[in-house]
N, C-alpha and C positions, 0 to 999 in steps of 0.2 A: 284365563288363561288355562287350560286341560291340562290335568293329568298325565295325558302323557306327552306331552308338548314341555312340562316342567322339567320334568325328570330329562328328556329329552333334552333338555337343553342343560343342562347342571352337565351332564354327560359328557356334552359333547365341548363342553367347557374343558375336559382332562379334568373333571371328578379327581378327587383322593377321599376315599371312603375313607373314615376317622379309625383307621386300624395300625398307622404306621405310614404314611407316604413322604418319601424322602425327593429333594431335587439334586440333579443331577450335576450343578455345578459347583467345582473344588471351593471350601470352603475354609479358613485359616482358622486358629482355634480358637479366637476369643474377639468379643467386640459388637458394637452393632446394639440397636434399641429398636424394644417392640415398642408398639403404643396401640392399645385395646380401647375402644371405646365401650364402655360401661355405660349402661341404662339409670345407677342411679348412684349416689354413695352409700354407704355401709350403714348399719346403725352401732357398730363398735366393731375396732380389729380387734376384738378381745373373742380369743374362739370359743369358750363353750356358751360366748352372749350372741354371737355371730352367726344368726339365720338364713342373711341375704346373701348371695351365691356373690355378690362383690364383699363381703364380709371374706367369705369362706375361702376365697380367688386368693385374696393377699395373707389367708392363716396358711393355708398350702402352703406356700411360697417362701414366708417367713419361719413357719416351723417345721418341725417334722412329727411322725409319728414315729410310736418303736419300730412296724415294719410295716410295706405297704402292699396294697393288695396289687397284683400284677394283672398284665393287659387281659388276662383271660377271664376277672373277673369274678370268679373262683370264691366261695363266700364260706364252700365246708372242711372244716379240718388247715394245715397250713403250706396243702402243695400251691405252689406259684407266688404262695407272700415275696416280699423283697427286704432284705435287712435295712433299717435305716438306722433311726438310735440304739435298736439292738441288733447286735453286731450277730446275735447268734443268742437261742432258745433251747430247754428242756421242758419235755414234759416229765410232772413223775408221773412213778408206775400207777396210781390209780386214775390219772388225767382230771386230778378236781384243783391239778395246778399247774401256771408255767412259771417256769422264771428266766426271766430277758436279761441278757450279758450286755450293759452297757456298754458300746462304743467307747474306747478309752482315749481317744482324739477327739471325738463328743465336744465342742464350744460354743457356748453361748456367744451370743453377738457382741459382748462386753467383758467375752473373754476369760469367762470364768467356767471352769469344766464342770460338766455333765456329770448329774450322780443319780444315784436309784431314789434319789428324795425326792427329786424334783417328779419323778413319776410315781412315789407317791401322794407329794401335793398336788398332781394332777386328775386322782383321780376322787380326794376330799371334795375338790371344788367343781370339778364336774357333778361328783353327786348328789353333794347338799344342795337339797331344793330352797334354802332360805338365797341362793344365790341369783333364784330364778335362770338357771338355764335350758334350754328346750330341749337340752340331749338326754336329760340323767337316764329317763325312761330306760335306752340301749346299755345302762351297764348295770341293771337290774340283775341280772346271772353273778356278776360279780362280789362275792363276798368282803374282800378285800385287798388289798396292795403293801408289802413290807418291803422294803429295806433290809434284805438280808447280810448285803454288806453294800459298799460304797457304790459295786459299780453290777450289783444287782437286784434286781427287783423282782419279787414275784408277785405275781396276783393269782388269788384263788375263787374259787368257785363253788355258788350254791348247789350245783347240780352238772351230771356230763352236758353235753349239746354240740350235735354237730358244729354248729355257730361257734365256740367258746374262744377260735383263736381272732374271728374277726370279730366277734363282741370286744376282746381285750383290747386289739388295736387300729379299731379303724375308729370310732367318735374323738377319741382323745388326741390332741395335739398338745406335746409334752410341755410343759410350762414352766418357767425359771423358780425353784425354789427360796433363793438367796432372793427376790423379789418381791416374792408372794408372799411368805412363809406369816407376816405378822399382820397381814389386809385380812382387816373384816369380809365376811361375805359378804354386808350392807354397801361398803365402800368398793367393791371389786368394779362394780360400771362405772366409779368414776375416777378409779384410778388411773395413773399417770400410762401404763401398760394399756389400756381401754384402746389409745388413741395414739402410742408411741411403743407400738411393738418390740418384743428383744426375746429371736430366737436364736433356733441351730438352722434355718434353711439356708439355703445355698442363695436367698435371697436377704438383704438387710435392708429395714425399712430405714428408707430415707424423709422423707414429706408428706401431709394431707392438710393439700388445700380444701378445706370444704365445698362441695358446689363446683370446682376443677377439676383436683386429679392429685393422683397418688400414686408415688414417688418410691421403685425400690431401684438396690442396686446389688450388682453383684458383690457376696461376700468371697475376697477371692482368696481366702486361706481357709476355706468351708473344708473338713474331716472327709465329704464327700468327692473333693474334684471342686472347684471353679464352674461355675455356669460359664454356657458360650455368649451367652448374649450382657451387653455390658446393664444394662436396664431394660427394665421392666415398668411400662409407666400406662396405669390406668387413669382414663380421661373423661369427663363425666357429660354423657348427652343424653338426658333425658326425653330429648325429640328424635324418634327412628330418621325423619328426611335433616337433621343438624349429623344424625353419627352416619347416614350418607352420605355429607356432604364433605366431612371428615377424613372420610376412606376414597374417595373419589379427587377430593383437592391432594393429599396424600398427608392430611395432619395425622393421619391412623390409621393401622396396618389392618388391623383386624376388627369385627363387627361378631360378635358368638351369636346373636340370633338376625337375621337378615329378612324381613317382613317381605312377604312373596310383593307387594305390589313396586320393591325395589330389586327383584332380580333381573328383571329385562335393563334395568339402566346402569347397576353394575357387569352384567356379561357385556355390554359394547365395551366396558374399560379394559383394554387388553392388559393391562399391567397388575391387572386384581384375577382372583380365580377363587370358585366358590367348591366349598366342603359339606359335603353333607352328611350328618350322625347321626344314629340311631338312637331316637328318642329317648329320652329315659323322663321327661317332663310331664305332666297329665294340669290340667286344672277345671274349676268347677266352681259351683256358687256352695260359699258351709254356708249352712245353717242355725244359729243358735239357738239351742233347740232348751237353752233355760234364761231365765228373765234378764236382761242386762242387769237391770238396776238389783236384783237377788237371786243370786244362783244357786234358791234353795229352792228356787217354786218354778215352774217348767215355763216359757215362750210363750205370751200371748196367742202365736197361731202358731208356729211348732214345735211347740209340745204336742201335736197333734198328728200322728203318721197320717192318718186319712189324706188329713189337706197336705203334708209334705208331698205325698204319691202325686197327689190332685197335680199342683202345680209342675209338677214333671210331665204331666200327662200334657199339660198347655204347650208345653214348649217343644218345636219343632230343632230338636239340635239340631241332627245333619246340617237344616241350614245354616244353624244359628253360626257352626263351627266352618261350614263352607263360604260365609258371610263372612270371618275375623280372619280365616286362612288360606282360602281357596282354596286347593290341593292338599297343602303344604300341613294336613293335621287329620288326623282319623277321629270319629266321634270317641271319647274315652267310652270304657270298658268296665270301668270302675276304679277304686282305689289304687290302680297300679297299673304298669304299664305291660306292653306287647312285646317287649323287648325278653320280660322275665319268662325264662320257662316251667315256670307255675302259672304264668297265667292261660286260662282256657276264653280263646279268645268268645265261645261260642254262649257267654255266661245271659242267661235270661233279663235282658230288661224293662226296665218298665217302658211300655211303650206308648209313640205320640199317637194321642188321642183326643183330639180339644174336644168333641163333639161328649166325649164318654165324661172325661172330666169336668165339663160342665155342670153333669148332670148329678156331678158327686158331689159337687161345690154348694148346690140345691137343696143334696139331701145333707149336707154338714149343717145346713142353715147360713148359709155366706147365698143374701139376692139383694138386689142394688130395689131397696125398700124406697130408698126418693129418685129415683131416676139420677140419679146425677155422673150417672157412668162406673159408679162403682159398688161393690158390693157390700152389703155390712150382717152385722147380724147382731143383736139386742144394742145396739146405737156405738158399735165399733165399729169399723171401719176395714176395710183388708186391702190395708196398706203398711207399708213397710219401707226400710234403708236398706239401701244396698252400696254398700262402700266398694269404692273401686281404684287401685292406686293409679295413679295418674300418671306415671312414666309409663304403662302397657297399652300399646294400640290395642294391639289382638283383645286384650279384655276388655279396654272400655271400649271397642266396636260390637265385645258382645253382648257387653250389660245394656246398649242402648237396642239391639234388636230383643232383648229379654224382655226389658222397659217395656217396648211396644207391641211385642205377644201377649204380654199378660193385661196391656190395659184393656186391650178387646176381649178378654174372658172379664176384665169388670176387676181385674186385680191392681192396684195404684203401686206402682214401686218407683222411689224419691233416690234418682243414683246422685251418690257424692262422692267425686275424687279429692280424693287427699294426697300427699304428699308420703311418701317414704315412710317416714322418722313416725309422722300421722299415722301413715296404716296401720303399722305395727305395732305401738302404742295399743291402738285399739284393740286386734286381736289380741294381743299381750291381754289386756284387761277384759276379756271379754265382752267389750263395751257393742256390740252390733247389734242391730238383725238379724244381717245378711251381708256374708264378702267376697267378692272377689279370688277364691285362693286360688293359690297351683302349689305346684310342687314339684322340685328336682330330688329325685329321688335315689338311695344308695344305690350301689351294686346288690347289696340285697332288699327281698322282701321284707325281710324284717323290722325295716321301718317303719311299715306300719302297724306298732307298738306304739308309738309316737304320737304318729299322727291320729286315728284313727279308735284304737285302743281304750278301754277305760280309764289304765295309769294313763296315758297322756291325758285323760281329763281334767286331771289334777292339775293346781295352780304352775304355775311351772312349767307345764305340761306345752304338746303344737294341737292339741287336739280340742280348737278354739272354740271347737261349738259346742262339744262335750258331749259328745257321741259316746253314749254305756250299754251296750248289749253283751251278756254272761256267756252265752253263746258262743259269738265271735268271735269272745276274746280264747274261749276255749280254743276253739277252733283254728286262730291263729298260734295257737300254743302247739297245739299238736301239731300242724305243720313245721313248726321249726322245729321242732323236738325231733321230726319225721327224719332217717337217714337217708330216705332214697326219694330219687325224684318224683317216680310216681304218687308213693307216700306222702311227699310234698302238696304236689299239686292238687292232688284230693282235698286233702284239706283245706287248701288254699280255696280252691274251687267253694266247696259249702261256704268258706269266709265269706270270700266275695259276694256269691247268693245273698248271704242275710245282710248285709250293709245293704246290695243293693237294692232290698225288698221294704227295709224299712226305713232309706232317702230321707238321711240326715243331712245327703248332699246332691245334689244337680249334675252331676257329673258333665263335661263340655267336653274339651278335645286334646287330644293327643299330639301335642304335634311334635313336627319331624323339625330338627337343627340345620340348618342352614345356616355355616360359617360364610362369612368373606374373609380372603387374606391374602393381602399384597404378594404377588410369587416373587420378591426378591427375599421372603423369607422360608425356607427351611423346616418342615414342620415335622415331628418324629413322635411317633405314638402319642395319636390324641385318641386319647379315653373316651368312653360315652357317656361313662361316669363325673368326669371331672376333664373337660378337654385341656386344660393347663397344666395338667399333673407333670408333665415331661416337661416346661416351658421352658426350664435349664439346660436341654439337650437342644431345646430347636438353635438355630444361627443363619448370619445372615454372610450370605460370602463379601469376602474385602471388596471386591470389585462393583459391588452393588450399596455395600453403604452409602448412605447420602451425609446432607449437611449436619441433618439433624442428632446423626448418629456418634458423628467428632464431636458438634458443638458441648453436647449433651454430656459425654467421658469427659471433657473437660475441664467440667465446672468444682 
C-alpha cells in the first residue's frame, strides 16, 4: 500500500490526531471498562525498575509525579506543568532550589497520608546506583531532596539549568516511605510492591496474572477526583494477529500500535476508528562496544569503529524499514525523533554503499579465505549474535532482512529471539553482541544522557552498548544548558553528527504510531509521549456500555 493510500485511508476513517479528540455522544459521569491490548508483561511494576512500556503505563496510572508535563510538552521552566502531588511550588531567589508543597488531601491507596518524606525517599531510591534503576542519570543535576516540613519537599540542584523543573518532576513517580523506608536496595526488586503497587494515582492496582492481564480499578475517593472509567485492563497479546482478533471480536477496546498489514482489516470494521499519533519512538541495532564477558576489553568486532561503519554501509536501511512498516515509518536520522524541534533532519548519514563497504571489509583484513561464504580474519569468522524481542513483529522482520543483507556481504548473523524478560535481562547485563533495540523517548531530548552518553554506560544505566565519547557528552551538555531553541538545536546537531559518524548503532526506523480504538470510547488529551496519560478522563457513554462493563464493575 502506498504512502498516499495509507494516509488517505486513515483520514477517511475520521482520524483523530492525538491532541484531544472527543466523541459527540453525551456521557454519564462514570462507568465502563477500557481493555487495552499490550504486547507483553512488564518486567516489574516498581517504577524505578520499570523500563517497558507496559510497566510505565501501569506506573503512570497508579502513581503520581509532583507535577505533570502539559499537552504542550514544554520542558523549559515550569510553564504548562500541571499540579499533581504538589499543589504548588516556589523557586528560591537563586533558582537553585524548588520547594514543592504537597497537597494535604493526597492519600496512598492504603489510606496513609502523603508526606514530604515520601518525596525525599523517592529521590534516594531513584538515585541509588546499587538498586539498578535505569533512570538515575536523569537526576544528575539534583544535589539532594529534603523534607522542610511534613508537607514541603525541597529539591536542591547542583547548577541552574533551563530544564531544572522538568528534571525535578518528570522522572520520579513518588513512592510510599511507610512501605519502603526499611527495604534495602538489593531487596527492592523482590519486594511485594514490585508486583502489587500502592500509589496515589486515580487508579488502584487490582491484580496481575502473568502472561494474561493486569487490572486496575478506579480510586473512587482520589484527591484529584474519581476517574470516569471504572476499570482499566491490559490484556497480554504477544502476537499482533491475536491482538487484532481481540479488537475486532470485541474482547479489547484499544491497540496502541497497529501493524501496517492490519490496517485494511481494521478499516472494514465500522465499530473501530484509527488514531494517528506523532511518533516518539525509534529503533536500531545496538552494537556492544565491550566484550560481553569482560567489560574492560573492547568487543572482538564492534570495538573497531571502521568495521561498525562498514556494516552500516552494507545495509539498505530504507528498504529494511519499508519491508517492516510499509509507509508507516521513516528511516531514523539518529538517536532522536523528528518531533523534537531540536532535530536537524538533514544530518549527514553513513550512506548505503555495498560495494564500498565490501572494499573496506577487505582492507580491514576480513576476507573469505576458506570459501564457506563467511569472511574471517586470523581464523576468526565475521559472525555475531543478534538478540530480538519475540513480541515485536517489526523488529523480527527487520532482523531477518538484516541477516540476509549481511549474509550476502560475507557476514554471518545468528538471530536469537527472546521473550521480554529474557531480552531485558540480557540487555541489563550487557550480555550480547548486538540487540534490536528501541526507545520510546521522553518529551525532552535530554533523555539521551541515559541512553547514549557516558553516564548511561555505567552499571544501571540504559546505554547498554557502552558507547563513550567525551565530545558527544560535552555537546549534549551544551545543548541542554542552552536557553534558546537555536542554541539547543546547534549543539544537538553537533552531538547527533558525532554519534552517527561513530556508528555505535545502526539507526533503523522512526515509526508513526497508529492506534486503533473502539468508537464507544471517548478519548481526551492523547499525548504523543504517553498516550495513556489522561486515560482517567476518558469515558464511555452509558448507552454504549456493554455486558463486560457491567460484569466487571459488579465484582
